[in-house]
C-alpha positions in Angstrom: -23.9 -17.6 4.8 -27.5 -19.6 5.8 -27.2 -23.0 3.2 -31.0 -21.9 3.0 -32.4 -21.9 -0.8 -33.8 -18.9 -2.0 -37.1 -19.9 -2.5 -37.3 -21.1 1.4 -35.8 -18.1 2.8 -38.6 -15.8 0.4 -41.1 -18.9 2.2 -40.0 -17.9 5.7 -40.6 -14.2 5.1 -44.1 -14.2 4.3 -44.9 -17.2 6.9 -42.8 -15.8 10.0 -43.0 -12.2 9.6 -40.6 -9.6 9.0 -38.6 -9.6 11.8 -37.8 -13.3 11.7 -37.5 -12.9 8.1 -34.7 -10.0 8.7 -32.8 -11.9 11.4 -32.4 -14.5 9.2 -31.3 -12.9 6.6 -28.8 -10.6 8.6 -27.7 -13.6 10.6 -26.8 -15.0 7.1 -25.0 -12.4 6.1 -22.7 -12.7 9.0 -19.2 -13.6 8.6 -15.7 -14.0 10.0 -14.3 -10.5 9.4 -10.7 -11.8 9.1 -10.8 -10.6 5.6 -12.0 -7.0 5.8 -9.1 -7.0 8.7 -6.7 -8.2 6.3 -7.8 -5.8 3.8 -7.4 -2.8 5.9 -3.6 -3.9 7.3 -2.9 -4.2 3.3 -4.0 -0.8 2.9 -2.6 0.8 6.1 0.8 -0.7 4.8 2.4 2.2 2.7 6.1 1.8 4.1 6.8 0.6 0.5 5.5 4.1 -0.9 7.3 6.0 1.5 10.4 4.6 1.2 9.8 4.3 -3.1 9.3 8.3 -2.8 12.3 9.1 -1.1 14.4 6.8 -2.9 13.1 8.5 -6.1 13.8 11.9 -4.8 17.2 11.0 -4.2 17.7 9.3 -7.5 16.3 13.2 -8.7 18.8 14.8 -7.0 22.0 12.5 -8.1 23.6 15.1 -10.2 23.5 17.9 -7.1 25.1 15.3 -5.2 27.9 14.1 -7.1 28.7 17.2 -9.1 32.0 18.0 -6.9 33.4 14.9 -7.9 32.6 14.8 -11.9 35.6 15.6 -14.5 34.0 18.1 -17.9 33.2 15.2 -19.6 31.2 13.6 -16.7 29.5 16.6 -15.8 28.5 16.8 -19.4 26.5 13.4 -19.2 25.7 13.8 -15.9 24.1 17.1 -16.7 22.1 16.0 -19.1 20.9 12.8 -17.2 19.7 15.3 -14.5 17.7 17.1 -17.2 16.0 13.5 -18.2 15.0 12.7 -14.6 13.8 15.7 -13.6 12.0 15.9 -16.8 10.0 12.0 -15.8 10.0 12.7 -12.2 6.3 14.3 -12.0 4.5 10.7 -13.7 7.1 8.7 -11.4 5.5 10.2 -8.4 2.0 10.0 -10.1 2.2 6.3 -10.4 3.0 5.7 -6.8 0.3 8.2 -5.7 -2.3 6.2 -7.7 -1.0 3.4 -5.9 -1.3 4.9 -2.3 -5.0 6.5 -3.1 -6.2 3.2 -4.2 -4.9 1.8 -1.0 -6.6 4.5 0.7 -9.7 3.4 -1.0 -9.8 0.1 -0.1 -9.5 0.7 3.4 -12.5 2.9 3.4 -14.4 0.0 1.8 -13.0 -2.4 4.5 -14.1 -0.3 7.2 -16.5 -2.3 9.8 -19.5 0.6 9.6 -18.6 0.5 5.9 -22.3 -1.0 5.3 -23.8 -0.7 8.5 -27.6 -0.4 7.7 -29.1 -1.4 11.3 -30.1 2.4 11.9 -32.5 2.2 8.8 -33.6 -1.1 9.5 -34.2 -0.5 13.2 -36.5 2.4 12.0 -38.6 0.3 9.9 -40.4 -0.8 13.0 -42.3 -4.5 13.0 -44.1 -6.2 10.3 -47.3 -4.6 8.8 -50.2 -7.0 8.6 -53.0 -6.7 5.7 -56.3 -4.6 6.1 -58.4 -5.3 3.5 -61.3 -2.9 4.4 -58.6 -0.3 5.1 -56.7 -0.6 1.6 -53.8 -2.5 3.1 -54.2 -5.9 1.3 -51.3 -9.4 1.0 -49.9 -7.7 -1.8 -48.8 -4.2 0.2 -47.6 -6.4 3.2 -45.3 -8.7 0.5 -43.9 -5.4 -1.0 -43.0 -4.0 2.0 -41.3 -7.5 3.2 -39.4 -7.5 0.2 -38.3 -3.7 0.0 -37.3 -4.0 3.3 -35.3 -7.5 2.3 -33.5 -5.3 -0.5 -32.3 -3.0 2.3 -30.8 -5.6 4.5 -29.1 -6.9 1.4 -27.7 -3.3 0.6 -26.0 -3.7 4.0 -23.9 -6.1 6.4 -21.2 -8.5 5.4 -22.6 -9.8 2.1 -22.4 -6.2 0.2 -19.2 -5.5 1.9 -17.8 -8.6 1.0 -19.2 -8.3 -2.6 -17.9 -5.0 -3.6 -14.3 -5.5 -2.2 -13.8 -9.0 -3.9 -15.1 -7.0 -6.9 -12.8 -4.2 -6.6 -9.9 -6.2 -5.6 -10.4 -8.7 -8.5 -10.7 -5.8 -11.4 -7.6 -3.9 -9.6 -5.3 -7.0 -9.1 -4.1 -6.8 -13.1 -3.4 -2.9 -12.9 -2.0 -2.6 -9.7 0.2 -5.3 -10.0 1.5 -3.8 -13.3 2.3 -0.6 -11.3 4.0 -2.6 -8.4 6.3 -3.8 -11.0 6.7 -0.4 -12.5 7.9 0.6 -9.3 10.1 -2.3 -8.5 11.9 -1.3 -11.7 12.5 2.0 -11.3 13.9 1.2 -7.8 16.1 -1.6 -9.8 17.4 1.4 -11.8 18.0 3.7 -8.7 20.1 0.9 -7.4 22.0 0.7 -10.6 22.1 4.6 -10.7 23.7 4.6 -6.7 26.0 1.6 -7.6 27.9 3.9 -10.4 27.6 7.1 -8.3 29.4 4.9 -5.6 32.3 3.8 -7.9 32.6 7.5 -9.4 32.5 9.4 -5.9 34.7 6.7 -4.0 37.0 5.9 -6.8 38.0 9.5 -7.4 38.3 9.4 -3.6 41.0 6.7 -4.1 42.8 8.5 -6.4 43.1 11.8 -4.5 44.2 9.8 -1.6 46.9 8.2 -3.3 48.5 11.2 -4.1 48.1 13.4 -1.1 51.1 12.0 0.3 53.3 14.9 1.0 53.8 16.5 4.5 51.6 19.2 3.2 49.0 17.3 2.2 48.6 15.5 5.3 45.7 17.1 6.7 43.5 16.6 3.1 44.8 13.0 3.3 42.9 12.4 6.5 39.7 14.4 5.7 39.6 12.4 2.5 39.9 9.2 4.3 37.1 10.1 6.7 35.3 11.3 3.6 35.9 8.0 2.1 34.5 6.1 4.6 31.5 8.2 5.6 30.9 7.5 1.7 31.1 3.7 1.9 28.9 3.3 4.6 26.3 5.7 3.2 26.4 3.9 -0.9 26.1 0.5 1.9 22.9 1.5 3.5 21.6 3.2 0.4 21.4 -0.2 -1.0 20.1 -2.0 1.4 17.4 0.4 1.6 16.5 -0.3 -2.4 16.8 -4.4 -1.2 14.4 -3.8 1.9 11.7 -1.4 -0.4 12.0 -3.9 -3.4 10.9 -6.7 -0.7 8.1 -4.2 0.7 6.6 -4.0 -2.7 7.0 -7.6 -3.6 5.1 -8.3 -0.5 2.4 -5.6 -0.7 1.9 -7.5 -4.3 1.5 -10.8 -3.4 -0.6 -9.5 -0.1 -3.1 -8.1 -2.7 -3.3 -10.8 -5.0 -3.9 -13.3 -2.1 -6.9 -11.4 -0.7 -8.1 -10.7 -4.0 -8.3 -14.8 -4.9 -9.5 -15.2 -1.2 -12.0 -12.4 -1.4 -12.9 -13.4 -4.8 -13.8 -17.1 -4.4 -15.7 -16.4 -0.8 -18.1 -14.1 -2.9 -18.7 -16.9 -5.5 -19.7 -19.3 -2.4 -22.2 -16.9 -1.0 -23.7 -16.0 -4.6 -24.3 -19.7 -5.3 -26.3 -20.4 -2.2 
């Protein structure tokens, strides 16, 4: 941002004319677009939310998946948990959707041309001059200049940076809270997956041990294959939970860093 004091900028507007004034203002608003590119990258990085939704749906389907392996007592308990999971799922989905919608809005605000007022400024044409005998005096020239100054301030990097800084600053605390909630849910899903794993693999272990007669040889082979498949399935599931939680943490850090960086930048600009 230009370091010219506000009074000097105003003096330049009156003494040098509108075209040069607008050039000074717009050049002053020019700034590196790195922060905006980073905001767009953050907004596009929704892999964590996609993974969360998939893992959340798998958690909801836990009972249907584990049902063949349940004893009557376990079935009664899991049926109750299934009802609770399904009742809460709509609100869980809304949490993730709120984060996604917020990120989408951030991405739109950070578009390179979101605050482009160049067509309007170009349409204003050149500076005017006073024509005292025709009703246009110095007050009108000044008003014309100042009005177009305001137009230039509505657009460009300065206004975009200010708006994004405010949104990021105000949105950081609630976003962090929602991401923490999603992380806690993933921790719950991971624990639930471990419980399901122990129950399913435990049953297979017992059944395989008792399937030792010649008549049950084929059943034993099939059970061992299923045991291997399920062991790998649950291992990969644990890794998916870990990765999704890391992605959520990275999203939280990235947003906090951008909020701090853009707010600091905006503070420097408003102090000029």
